[in-house]
C-alpha positions in Angstrom: 0.0 0.0 0.0 1.3 3.4 -1.0 -0.4 6.6 0.2 0.3 10.2 -0.9 -0.4 12.5 2.1 -1.1 16.3 1.9 -1.1 18.7 4.9 -2.0 22.4 4.9 -4.1 23.1 8.0 -2.1 25.9 9.5 1.4 27.3 8.5 3.2 24.1 7.3 2.7 22.9 3.7 3.8 19.3 3.3 3.6 16.2 1.1 4.7 12.7 1.9 4.6 9.2 0.6 4.2 6.5 3.2 3.7 2.7 2.8 1.4 0.4 4.7 4.4 -1.2 6.4 5.5 2.2 7.9 8.2 3.2 5.4 8.3 7.0 4.8 9.6 7.0 1.2 9.5 10.8 0.9 8.6 13.8 3.0 8.8 17.4 1.8 7.8 20.4 3.9 7.8 24.1 3.5 7.5 26.3 6.6 6.2 29.8 6.7 8.0 31.1 9.8 9.6 34.1 8.1 6.3 35.3 6.6 4.5 35.2 9.9 7.3 36.3 12.3 6.7 40.1 11.9 3.2 39.5 13.2 4.1 37.3 16.1 1.6 34.6 15.0 0.0 33.0 12.0 -1.9 35.2 9.6 -4.5 33.0 7.9 -4.6 34.9 4.5 -0.8 34.8 4.2 -0.8 31.1 5.1 -3.4 30.2 2.5 -1.6 32.0 -0.3 1.7 30.3 0.7 0.0 26.9 0.6 -1.2 27.6 -3.0 2.3 28.5 -4.1 4.1 25.6 -2.3 1.9 22.5 -2.5 2.3 21.5 -6.2 6.1 21.7 -6.2 6.2 19.8 -2.9 4.1 17.0 -4.4 6.3 16.8 -7.5 9.4 16.7 -5.3 8.0 14.0 -3.0 7.1 11.8 -6.0 10.5 12.3 -7.5 12.3 11.6 -4.2 10.4 8.3 -3.8 10.9 7.4 -7.5 7.2 6.9 -8.2 4.5 8.5 -10.2 0.9 9.4 -9.2 -0.2 6.2 -11.0 1.7 4.2 -8.4 -0.1 5.4 -5.3 -3.1 3.5 -4.0 -4.9 6.5 -2.5 -4.5 10.3 -1.8 -5.0 11.4 1.8 -5.5 15.1 2.5 -6.3 17.0 5.7 -9.9 18.1 5.5 -10.0 19.9 8.9 -9.9 21.1 11.5 -7.7 24.2 10.9 -7.5 27.5 9.1 -10.2 27.0 6.5 -8.3 28.7 3.7 -5.4 26.4 4.1 -7.5 23.3 4.6 -9.3 24.1 1.3 -6.1 24.4 -0.6 -4.9 20.9 0.5 -8.2 19.2 0.2 -9.0 20.6 -3.3 -5.5 19.6 -4.4 -6.1 16.1 -3.0 -9.4 15.9 -4.8 -7.9 16.9 -8.1 -5.0 14.4 -7.9 -7.3 11.6 -6.8 -9.8 12.3 -9.6 -7.0 12.7 -12.3 -5.4 9.4 -11.3 -8.6 7.5 -10.6 -7.5 6.8 -7.0 -9.6 6.8 -3.8 -9.6 10.1 -1.8 -9.3 9.9 2.0 -10.3 13.1 3.9 -8.3 13.0 7.1 -9.1 14.7 10.3 -5.9 16.5 11.3 -6.4 15.4 14.9 -6.6 11.8 13.8 -3.3 12.3 12.0 -1.8 13.2 15.3 -3.6 10.5 17.2 -2.4 7.7 14.9 1.1 9.1 14.3 2.6 7.2 17.2 1.6 3.9 15.4 3.7 5.0 12.4 6.8 5.3 14.7 6.0 2.3 16.9 4.6 -0.9 15.2 4.1 -2.5 18.7 1.6 0.2 19.8 -1.8 -1.5 20.1 -5.3 -0.2 20.7 -6.6 1.0 23.0 -4.2 3.6 24.3 -4.6 6.8 26.3 -3.6 9.8 24.2 -2.7 13.3 25.4 -3.1 15.3 22.2 -1.5 18.6 23.0 -0.9 21.2 20.3 -1.3 24.9 19.4 -5.1 24.6 18.9 -6.1 21.6 21.0 -5.4 20.0 24.3 -7.4 16.8 24.8 -7.2 13.4 26.5 -8.6 10.6 24.3 -9.0 6.9 24.6 -8.0 5.7 21.2 -10.0 2.5 20.7 -9.3 2.0 17.0 -9.2 3.8 13.7 -12.1 6.3 13.6 -13.0 5.3 17.2 -12.2 7.9 19.8 -13.6 8.6 23.2 -12.8 12.0 24.6 -12.1 12.1 28.3 -11.1 15.8 28.6 -10.6 18.9 26.6 -9.7 22.5 27.2 -12.4 24.9 28.3 -10.4 27.9 26.9 -6.9 28.1 25.5 -4.8 25.1 24.4 -1.4 24.5 25.9 0.4 25.3 22.7 -1.5 28.5 22.3 -0.4 29.5 25.8 3.2 28.7 24.9 2.9 31.0 21.8 1.3 33.8 23.7 3.9 33.6 26.5 6.7 33.9 23.9 5.0 36.9 22.5 4.6 38.5 25.9 8.3 37.9 26.7 9.5 39.0 23.3 11.1 35.6 22.6 10.1 35.4 18.9 8.1 33.0 16.7 7.4 30.1 16.8 6.7 30.4 20.5 7.0 26.8 21.8 10.6 26.2 21.0 11.5 29.7 22.0 10.0 29.3 25.5 11.6 25.9 26.0 15.0 27.4 25.0 14.6 30.3 27.4 13.4 28.0 30.2 16.7 26.1 30.2 18.5 29.0 31.8 15.7 30.1 34.1 14.5 29.1 37.6 11.2 27.2 37.5 10.4 28.2 41.1 11.2 31.9 40.7 7.8 33.2 39.6 4.6 32.3 41.4 2.1 31.2 38.7 -1.3 29.4 39.0 -2.0 25.8 38.0 -5.6 26.2 36.7 -7.9 23.3 37.6 -5.2 21.3 39.3 -6.8 19.0 41.9 -10.3 19.9 40.5 -13.0 17.3 40.1 -13.6 18.7 36.7 -11.5 16.6 34.2 -10.7 19.3 31.8 -7.8 21.8 31.1 -7.6 25.5 31.3 -4.7 27.7 30.4 -6.2 31.2 30.0 -5.6 32.2 33.6 -2.0 31.0 33.4 -1.4 33.1 30.3 -2.9 36.2 32.0 -0.7 35.6 35.1 2.4 35.5 32.8 1.4 38.9 31.4 1.2 40.3 34.9 4.5 38.8 36.1 6.6 39.4 33.0 7.6 43.0 33.8 8.7 42.0 37.3 11.1 39.1 36.5 13.8 38.0 34.1 12.3 36.5 30.9 14.2 33.2 31.5 12.6 32.8 35.0 9.1 33.5 33.7 9.6 31.0 30.8 10.9 28.3 33.2 8.1 28.9 35.7 5.4 29.0 33.0 6.7 25.7 31.5 6.7 24.1 35.0 3.1 25.2 35.5 2.0 23.7 32.2 3.7 20.4 33.0 2.0 20.3 36.4 -1.4 20.9 34.8 -0.8 18.2 32.1 0.3 15.7 34.7 -2.6 16.3 37.1 -5.2 16.0 34.3 -3.6 13.0 32.8 -3.6 11.2 36.1 -7.4 11.7 36.4 -7.8 10.3 32.8 -5.7 7.3 33.7 -8.2 6.4 36.4 -10.9 6.3 33.7 -8.9 4.3 31.1 -7.9 1.2 33.0 -7.7 -0.9 29.8 -5.2 1.4 28.1 -2.1 -0.4 26.8 0.1 2.7 26.9 0.3 6.4 27.7 0.9 8.3 24.4 1.6 11.9 23.7 1.3 13.6 20.3 0.9 17.1 18.8 3.3 20.0 18.6 3.8 20.4 22.4 4.8 16.7 22.5 8.1 17.9 21.1 8.9 19.7 24.4 11.5 17.9 26.3 10.2 18.8 29.8 6.7 17.6 28.9 8.0 14.3 27.5 10.2 13.6 30.5 7.4 14.3 33.0 4.9 12.1 31.1 7.4 9.3 30.8 7.9 9.3 34.5 4.1 9.3 35.1 3.7 6.3 32.8 6.4 4.5 34.7 4.6 5.2 38.0 1.5 3.6 36.6 3.3 0.6 35.0 2.3 1.7 31.5 4.4 1.9 28.3 5.2 5.5 27.2 5.1 6.2 23.5 5.9 9.5 21.8 6.7 10.0 18.1 10.0 11.5 17.1 10.0 15.3 17.4 9.6 15.9 13.6 6.5 13.8 13.6 4.9 15.8 16.5 4.6 19.1 14.6 2.4 19.4 11.6 3.6 17.1 8.8 2.2 15.1 5.8 3.6 11.7 6.9 1.1 11.5 9.7 -1.7 12.3 7.2 -0.5 9.7 4.8 -0.3 7.1 7.7 -3.8 8.0 8.9 -4.9 7.5 5.3 -3.2 4.1 5.2 -5.0 3.1 8.4 -8.3 4.3 7.1 -7.9 2.6 3.7 -7.0 -0.7 5.4 -10.3 -0.3 7.3 -12.2 0.3 4.1 -12.8 4.0 4.8 -12.7 6.4 1.8 -14.5 9.6 0.9 -16.4 11.0 -2.0 -15.0 13.9 -4.1 -17.6 16.3 -2.8 -16.5 15.9 0.9 -16.4 19.4 2.5 -13.5 21.1 4.3 -14.1 21.8 7.9 -12.8 24.5 10.2 -14.1 22.5 13.2 -14.1 18.7 13.4 -14.2 16.9 16.7 -12.8 13.4 16.9 -15.5 12.4 19.3 -18.7 14.1 18.1 -20.7 12.4 20.8 -18.6 13.8 23.6 -20.4 15.9 26.3 -20.4 19.6 25.6 -18.0 21.5 27.8 -18.6 24.9 29.2 -16.6 27.6 27.3 -14.9 25.1 25.0 -16.0 26.8 21.7 -13.6 25.9 18.9 -11.4 23.8 21.2 -14.1 21.2 21.7 
């Protein structure tokens, strides 16, 4: 099985070719950091135009790198949401055109499912069900991954995602863009106990996450302390919140085979180390994809496409792009969750 994957949901344009036996034959990616850096965050219109310019050459380069043609692929998988709708439409329309031209099945992939299944691309031994902490710039959720297209959401954020809080903290501290790596780098030279910051919902009976109050506290404390100390203290607070909420979810996921972390924030070393220790305490395997597979990429979309194709799941060419697309549409509504649900 050979799948062509396309990703364009935010500010990374990517194309990849992945086989059903977990070989990444090619992966091409074009970032947009320079275009968005002057604004301190992603500008949707700039991102969408960049996707239009970059995607076709990336597909051609990926096919050439793998030494195959479009006729050799078994399906085309493209992110269909959630994300910035302009970028999502660019990738999905391109995927539809390629699938139609080549007479291949189209697989419309939920970007979150790409993250959720990406650990299985890196670890063939990872079996369902597993407890997943999906932590990224737009989402912070705990899910029981029961199988392909089968997700039970145990917790989500009622306001900001952890990755969003990292990005806003970097902006407050003037650390640059992208914010997550910048905060992590600054935190290495700071004192994580120097700045008193809250741990929202820690110890609460409510299972969910909240990071808006922490972000606001950073804004109040930033003028009073060195940036490195604020960054270190902020990162420590995020880790404490993630651990506390994950412990609660573990109590509700007794049949999980492993604790898994995925999404952009999963590339953070402090987050990984703390979760690995927690898994060890509970006698669970800990699984995290390599750092390059945590951030947005097309290999995870191609792999999700391979998993869905193997399960007999394909999509018609009139499938719609979605700005919002929950993995567990039957999950209980959460107060204040909005687009993060």
